[in-house]
Structure formats: structure tokens, C-alpha cells
C-alpha positions as CSV (number, residue, x, y, z in Angstrom):
1,X,-4.7,0.8,-21.5
2,X,-6.6,-1.4,-23.7
3,X,-9.9,0.4,-24.9
4,X,-11.2,-3.0,-26.2
5,X,-12.9,-5.9,-24.2
6,X,-12.4,-6.0,-20.4
7,X,-10.6,-8.5,-18.6
8,X,-13.1,-11.1,-17.1
9,X,-11.4,-11.0,-13.7
10,X,-12.1,-7.2,-13.5
11,X,-15.9,-7.9,-13.4
12,X,-16.3,-11.3,-12.3
13,X,-14.4,-11.0,-8.6
14,X,-16.3,-7.6,-7.9
15,X,-19.8,-9.7,-8.6
16,X,-18.4,-13.0,-6.6
17,X,-17.2,-10.5,-3.6
18,X,-20.9,-9.1,-3.5
19,X,-22.4,-12.7,-3.6
20,X,-20.1,-14.0,-1.3
21,X,-20.9,-11.3,1.4
22,X,-24.8,-11.3,0.6
23,X,-25.0,-15.2,1.1
24,X,-22.7,-15.1,4.2
25,X,-24.8,-12.5,5.8
26,X,-28.3,-13.9,5.0
27,X,-27.1,-17.3,6.2
28,X,-25.0,-16.1,8.8
29,X,-22.1,-18.1,7.5
30,X,-19.0,-17.0,9.2
31,X,-15.1,-18.3,9.7
32,X,-14.8,-21.3,12.3
33,X,-12.1,-23.6,13.1
34,X,-13.1,-26.3,11.3
35,X,-12.6,-28.0,7.9
36,X,-15.5,-25.9,6.3
37,X,-14.1,-23.0,8.1
38,X,-11.0,-23.4,6.1
39,X,-12.7,-23.6,2.7
40,X,-14.5,-20.3,3.9
41,X,-11.1,-18.7,4.6
42,X,-10.0,-19.8,1.4
43,X,-12.7,-18.5,-0.9
44,X,-12.8,-15.5,1.4
45,X,-8.9,-14.6,0.4
46,X,-9.0,-15.7,-3.2
47,X,-12.2,-13.2,-4.1
48,X,-10.8,-10.6,-1.6
49,X,-7.5,-10.6,-3.4
50,X,-9.1,-10.9,-7.0
51,X,-11.4,-8.0,-6.0
52,X,-8.7,-5.6,-4.6
53,X,-7.1,-6.7,-8.2
54,X,-10.2,-5.7,-9.9
55,X,-10.4,-2.2,-7.9
56,X,-7.1,-1.1,-9.0
57,X,-7.7,-1.9,-12.6
58,X,-10.7,0.1,-12.8
59,X,-9.1,3.0,-11.1
60,X,-6.6,2.8,-13.5
61,X,-8.8,2.7,-16.4
62,X,-10.8,5.9,-14.9
63,X,-7.4,7.5,-14.4
64,X,-6.3,7.3,-17.9
65,X,-9.4,9.0,-19.1
66,X,-9.8,11.8,-16.7
67,X,-6.1,12.7,-17.0
68,X,-3.7,14.1,-14.6
69,X,-3.6,14.9,-11.9
70,X,-6.9,13.5,-10.9
71,X,-6.4,10.0,-12.4
72,X,-3.4,9.5,-9.8
73,X,-5.3,10.8,-7.1
74,X,-8.2,8.7,-7.9
75,X,-5.8,5.5,-7.9
76,X,-4.2,6.8,-4.3
77,X,-7.8,7.2,-3.2
78,X,-9.2,3.9,-4.0
79,X,-6.2,2.0,-2.4
80,X,-6.4,4.2,0.8
81,X,-10.0,3.1,0.9
82,X,-9.4,-0.4,1.0
83,X,-6.5,0.1,3.4
84,X,-8.3,2.0,6.0
85,X,-11.1,-0.3,5.9
86,X,-8.7,-3.1,6.8
87,X,-6.9,-1.3,9.4
88,X,-10.2,0.2,11.3
89,X,-12.2,-3.2,11.1
90,X,-9.2,-5.0,12.5
91,X,-8.8,-2.1,15.3
92,X,-12.5,-2.3,16.1
93,X,-12.8,-6.4,16.0
94,X,-11.3,-9.0,17.8
95,X,-8.1,-8.5,20.0
96,X,-7.3,-4.8,20.7
97,X,-4.0,-3.7,18.8
98,X,-3.9,0.0,18.7
99,X,-0.4,-0.4,17.2
100,X,-2.2,-1.9,13.7
101,X,-1.8,1.6,11.9
102,X,1.7,1.8,12.7
103,X,2.6,-1.7,12.0
104,X,0.9,-1.7,8.4
105,X,2.4,1.5,7.6
106,X,6.0,0.3,8.6
107,X,5.3,-2.9,7.0
108,X,4.1,-1.0,3.9
109,X,7.6,1.2,3.7
110,X,9.8,-2.1,4.4
111,X,7.5,-4.1,1.6
112,X,8.2,-1.6,-0.8
113,X,11.6,0.1,-0.1
114,X,13.2,-3.0,0.6
115,X,11.4,-6.1,-1.2
116,X,9.7,-4.9,-4.0
117,X,12.4,-2.3,-4.9
118,X,14.9,-5.1,-4.2
119,X,13.2,-7.4,-6.5
120,X,12.6,-5.0,-9.2
121,X,16.2,-4.1,-9.5
122,X,17.5,-7.8,-9.2
123,X,14.9,-8.8,-12.1
124,X,15.9,-5.8,-14.3
125,X,19.7,-6.5,-13.0
126,X,19.8,-10.1,-14.2
127,X,18.1,-9.5,-17.5
128,X,19.8,-5.9,-18.7
129,X,22.8,-5.8,-16.4
130,X,22.1,-2.2,-15.5
131,X,18.9,-0.2,-15.2
132,X,18.7,3.9,-15.5
133,X,15.9,5.9,-13.9
134,X,15.6,9.8,-13.3
135,X,17.6,10.5,-10.1
136,X,15.7,14.2,-9.8
137,X,12.5,11.9,-9.1
138,X,14.1,9.5,-6.6
139,X,15.4,12.2,-4.7
140,X,11.6,13.8,-4.5
141,X,10.5,10.5,-3.4
142,X,12.9,9.9,-0.6
143,X,12.6,13.3,0.9
144,X,9.1,13.6,1.3
145,X,9.4,9.7,2.5
146,X,12.1,10.7,5.1
147,X,9.7,13.6,6.8
148,X,6.7,11.6,6.5
149,X,8.3,8.7,8.2
150,X,9.9,10.6,10.6
151,X,6.9,12.8,12.2
152,X,4.7,9.7,12.1
153,X,6.7,6.9,13.1
154,X,9.6,8.3,15.2
155,X,8.7,11.5,16.4
156,X,6.0,10.3,18.6
157,X,8.6,8.5,20.8
158,X,10.0,11.6,21.9
159,X,6.9,14.1,22.7
160,X,6.2,14.5,26.3
161,X,2.3,15.5,26.0
162,X,1.3,11.9,26.3
163,X,3.0,9.0,27.8
164,X,4.2,6.4,25.3
165,X,4.9,6.4,21.5
166,X,1.5,8.2,21.3
167,X,0.6,11.8,20.0
168,X,-1.9,14.0,21.9
169,X,-5.1,14.7,20.2
170,X,-3.9,18.3,19.1
171,X,-0.2,16.7,18.1
172,X,-2.1,14.0,16.0
173,X,-4.4,16.5,14.5
174,X,-1.8,19.0,13.3
175,X,0.7,15.9,12.0
176,X,-2.3,14.8,10.0
177,X,-2.9,17.9,8.5
178,X,0.6,18.8,7.4
179,X,1.0,15.2,6.4
180,X,-2.0,15.6,3.8
181,X,-0.3,19.0,2.8
182,X,2.9,17.6,1.9
183,X,1.7,14.6,-0.1
184,X,-0.9,17.1,-1.9
185,X,2.3,19.5,-2.7
186,X,4.1,16.3,-3.8
187,X,1.4,14.7,-5.9
188,X,1.2,18.5,-7.7
189,X,5.2,18.2,-8.5
190,X,4.9,14.6,-9.7
191,X,1.5,15.1,-11.9
192,X,2.0,18.8,-12.9
193,X,5.1,21.3,-12.5
194,X,7.5,18.7,-12.8
195,X,6.3,15.9,-14.2
196,X,9.3,15.1,-16.6
197,X,11.3,14.1,-13.2
198,X,9.3,11.0,-13.2
199,X,9.3,10.0,-16.9
200,X,12.4,8.9,-19.0
201,X,12.3,10.1,-22.7
202,X,9.5,8.1,-25.1
203,X,7.7,7.1,-22.1
204,X,6.4,10.5,-21.3
205,X,3.3,10.4,-23.2
206,X,2.5,6.7,-23.9
207,X,0.0,6.7,-21.1
208,X,-2.6,8.7,-22.9
209,X,-5.1,5.9,-24.3
210,X,-8.6,6.8,-25.7
211,X,-11.2,4.8,-23.6
212,X,-14.7,4.5,-24.5
213,X,-17.4,5.8,-22.7
214,X,-19.2,2.2,-22.2
215,X,-15.8,0.9,-20.8
216,X,-15.3,4.1,-18.4
217,X,-19.2,3.8,-17.0
218,X,-18.7,0.1,-16.4
219,X,-15.3,0.9,-14.5
220,X,-16.7,3.5,-12.6
221,X,-19.9,1.2,-11.5
222,X,-17.1,-1.7,-10.8
223,X,-14.9,0.4,-9.0
224,X,-17.6,1.3,-6.8
225,X,-18.6,-2.3,-6.4
226,X,-15.3,-3.3,-5.7
227,X,-14.6,-0.9,-2.9
228,X,-17.7,-1.5,-0.6
229,X,-17.4,-5.3,-1.3
230,X,-13.6,-5.0,0.4
231,X,-15.2,-2.9,3.1
232,X,-17.8,-5.3,3.8
233,X,-15.6,-8.2,3.9
234,X,-12.9,-6.5,5.7
235,X,-14.8,-7.7,9.1
236,X,-14.5,-11.7,7.9
237,X,-10.9,-10.8,6.7
238,X,-10.0,-9.8,10.4
239,X,-11.5,-13.1,11.8
240,X,-9.2,-15.2,9.3
241,X,-6.2,-13.0,10.2
242,X,-6.7,-13.1,13.9
243,X,-7.1,-17.0,13.6
244,X,-4.0,-17.3,11.4
245,X,-1.7,-15.5,13.6
246,X,-3.0,-17.5,16.6
247,X,-2.2,-20.6,15.0
248,X,1.4,-20.0,14.1
249,X,1.6,-17.9,17.5
250,X,2.6,-14.6,15.4
251,X,3.0,-11.6,17.2
252,X,0.5,-8.7,16.9
253,X,2.8,-7.2,14.2
254,X,1.9,-10.0,11.9
255,X,-1.6,-8.3,11.2
256,X,-0.2,-5.5,10.0
257,X,2.2,-7.3,7.4
258,X,-0.7,-9.3,5.9
259,X,-2.7,-6.1,5.3
260,X,0.2,-4.3,3.8
261,X,0.4,-7.4,1.4
262,X,-2.9,-7.6,0.6
263,X,-2.9,-3.8,-0.4
264,X,0.4,-3.7,-2.4
265,X,0.0,-6.8,-4.2
266,X,-1.5,-5.7,-7.4
267,X,0.9,-2.4,-7.5
268,X,3.7,-5.1,-6.6
269,X,2.9,-7.5,-9.7
270,X,2.9,-4.3,-11.9
271,X,6.2,-2.9,-10.6
272,X,7.6,-6.2,-11.5
273,X,6.6,-6.5,-14.7
274,X,7.8,-3.1,-15.6
275,X,11.1,-4.0,-14.3
276,X,11.1,-7.2,-16.6
277,X,10.2,-4.8,-19.7
278,X,13.8,-2.6,-18.8
279,X,11.2,0.1,-17.6
280,X,12.8,0.4,-13.6
281,X,11.2,4.1,-13.7
282,X,7.7,2.9,-13.7
283,X,8.7,0.4,-11.1
284,X,9.8,3.2,-9.0
285,X,7.1,5.4,-9.7
286,X,4.4,2.3,-8.7
287,X,6.6,1.1,-5.6
288,X,7.9,4.4,-3.9
289,X,4.6,6.1,-4.8
290,X,2.8,3.3,-2.7
291,X,4.7,3.9,0.4
292,X,4.1,7.8,0.2
293,X,0.2,7.3,-0.4
294,X,0.3,4.9,2.6
295,X,1.8,7.6,5.1
296,X,0.4,10.8,3.6
297,X,-3.2,9.6,3.3
298,X,-3.9,6.7,5.2
299,X,-2.3,7.8,8.6
300,X,-4.3,11.0,8.7
301,X,-7.7,9.0,7.7
302,X,-6.9,6.4,10.4
303,X,-6.1,9.4,12.7
304,X,-9.8,11.2,12.0
305,X,-11.3,7.8,12.6
306,X,-9.5,7.2,16.2
307,X,-10.0,11.0,17.3
308,X,-13.6,10.6,16.6
309,X,-13.9,7.1,18.4
310,X,-11.9,8.3,21.5
311,X,-9.3,5.1,20.7
312,X,-5.6,5.3,21.1
313,X,-3.5,5.3,18.2
314,X,0.1,4.2,18.8
315,X,2.7,5.1,16.1
316,X,5.9,5.5,17.5
317,X,8.5,2.5,16.3
318,X,10.0,0.2,18.6
319,X,13.8,1.1,18.7
320,X,14.6,-2.1,17.0
321,X,12.2,-1.1,14.0
322,X,13.5,2.3,14.2
323,X,17.1,0.9,13.5
324,X,15.7,-0.7,10.1
325,X,13.9,2.1,9.1
326,X,16.9,4.4,9.3
327,X,19.2,1.7,7.9
328,X,16.3,1.5,4.9
329,X,16.4,5.4,4.3
330,X,20.5,5.4,4.1
331,X,20.3,2.3,1.9
332,X,17.7,3.9,-0.4
333,X,19.7,7.4,-0.7
334,X,22.8,5.1,-1.8
335,X,20.9,2.9,-4.3
336,X,19.1,5.9,-5.9
337,X,22.1,8.3,-5.6
338,X,23.7,7.7,-9.1
339,X,20.7,7.0,-11.5
340,X,21.9,3.5,-12.4
341,X,21.4,-0.1,-10.6
342,X,22.9,-3.5,-10.5
343,X,22.0,-6.6,-9.0
344,X,24.1,-6.0,-5.9
345,X,21.7,-3.1,-4.9
346,X,18.6,-5.3,-5.4
347,X,20.4,-8.2,-3.3
348,X,21.2,-6.0,-0.1
349,X,17.7,-4.4,-0.2
350,X,15.9,-8.1,-0.4
351,X,18.4,-8.7,2.6
352,X,17.3,-6.3,4.4
353,X,13.7,-6.9,4.2
354,X,14.5,-10.8,4.9
355,X,15.8,-9.5,8.4
356,X,12.7,-7.5,8.5
357,X,10.3,-10.8,7.7
358,X,12.2,-12.6,10.3
359,X,12.1,-10.3,13.3
360,X,8.4,-10.0,12.7
361,X,7.9,-13.9,13.2
362,X,10.6,-14.1,15.8
363,X,11.1,-10.7,17.5
């Protein structure tokens, strides 16, 4: 992490986001299905994506300064705030979609464990033939992911306290608590007790870089501005997503995929870059860590809000999606079982991701 000049985009997009919201609110400007509305949507999406990238950048700057485990926790919380804001805004506005949180979480798992992981393995395999990573760390990721995905996305289909794929309030509260506890224990293992499981050789200490107090203070301010701006713009983003889904005749699950892509884009770019530098370990840490944080923190946060508002929260997957999830878990176990990868593993993961995307658009 550089201690020198801050990238222009890191301060420009948060400022643009705050100005965009202020002008739109003051003049009553919103999305409409017109030529002007199209320009509004394009500007909103560019600013919103740029601001998400900026928020992740500033969280990483602060994380490098304050050290572990607080640095990783801060970065995770920053991304979770954005994701929860998006989900809750879409849940509380527009057409009711109580399954949005489920669709978003499932989309994150499929995008990360198949799309992103597959592309990283393909990128590294085409350039370096084979790449290595720590099997012990990958197994810990998968063990936690299997449990979290099962109790949040599959088990609700088989409880009897409430009809349908919905937990009762007591069940949802219990699952939320144990989910946070499990993620917290994993975070402790990853950042403190067994940190060596997630690094390879000389990579163990190359993150420790001095950052000046001025850069740190500016990053704290801009991180807060970025998070607040994203939360404030979430309602306008939901209007664009609803209009886009209606225009192409997409099913409700389409909104969950869009939210997941927005949240994962910054870390996805970083993961692909690491794979291209023959650092597949870092790619897996970024990718699989994102999926665990989404289930471990986003689901409990959304559950708390929905319980407080007395709104239903559909979590159980459809049988078709359950099959895709089980396939992904088995495939991941085989891929990460030897500590070495090649392009075939990457191609198979990308193929499963393509099936997921096709079935979202053509269920």
C-alpha cells in the first residue's frame, strides 16, 4: 500500500456521489423512463460503482495502518454496510421481494466460488500453467462456507415452525447469532491464531507498509463520505434496477445478481490482478473471504432489520438452486483438495457460473 499520493478516483468519486445526491434531492430529480432518465441512470451507475471502489480503497488503507485482526474486520464491515444498504433499500421500495436477501447471498456465492474463482484459475493457468496455494487455508474457507450456506440457504426449507422457506423469529434470531459467532471464530483463526494457513512464504509480511497520519485521516473521512453516499444513493439505484429488470423481462432474482456484482466488483478486480501476478493465494483470500463475509455478516444484519420491521425474510433456496449450490461445494472441494490448479479446474467453475446466469435469465 503506497504511502504517497492518493489516487484521484479515491477522493473524486466520494465527492461526486455527495454532490450528485445533494443536487438530485434539492431539485427533485429522479429516474424516469426517458432520454433524460437514461443519462441520469448512466451517471448514477458510474458514480456509484466508482464510490464503492473508493470505499474499499480507503478501508484497505486504514486496514494496513491499524493491523490485524481489526484491519480485516474494518474492510469486511465497510463492504457489509454497502451490501445491507442496497438489500434493505430494494426490500423497502418498489415491488416487494422478500427473497432479495436470499437471491443476493446465493448470487454472491455463485459469482465468487464459480465465476471469480474460475476466472482467477483460468488467468493464472493460461499464464503460469499451474499455481499453488495453501490447502489448509482453503479447507477452512470451505468448511465454514458449507455450514453457513447450509443453515442459511437450505435448512429453512425443512423447518416446520412456519410455512414455506422462512425461519420463525426465534429460529432466525438463533441462526443469526450462531452465524456471527462462527464467522468471528473464523476471522480470529485467519488473522491471529493460524494466519500462516492463508499466506505463502515471503507474502506473509509484505502487507506491512507505513502510512502517514495525513493519508490515514483523509481516508477515514472519505470512507465515511463514501459509505454514507452509497447508502443515500441506494434508493435511486433500486429504481434503476427495477426499471432495467422490467425492460428485459428479468425475474426477481435478477436484482440480487446486480447487487452482488456491485458489491464484489472491487475485490473481484483485485483478485484477478493477483492471479495474473502468480499469487493465487491472495486471489482465493479475497474471493472466498467475500463469500464468507456476505453470509456471516449480511444475513444477520438483514435479519435484525426485518425482525424489527416485522417483514418476512425468505431464505430457503428453490430446489434448482440447491442443486447448483451442492454442485459448487463438491466442485470446490475437488479444486482445492491438492494445492495445485490448472485451466481445466477454472473452465469447469466458469461453466457452472454460466449455467447459473442462464437459469437466472431463463428460469
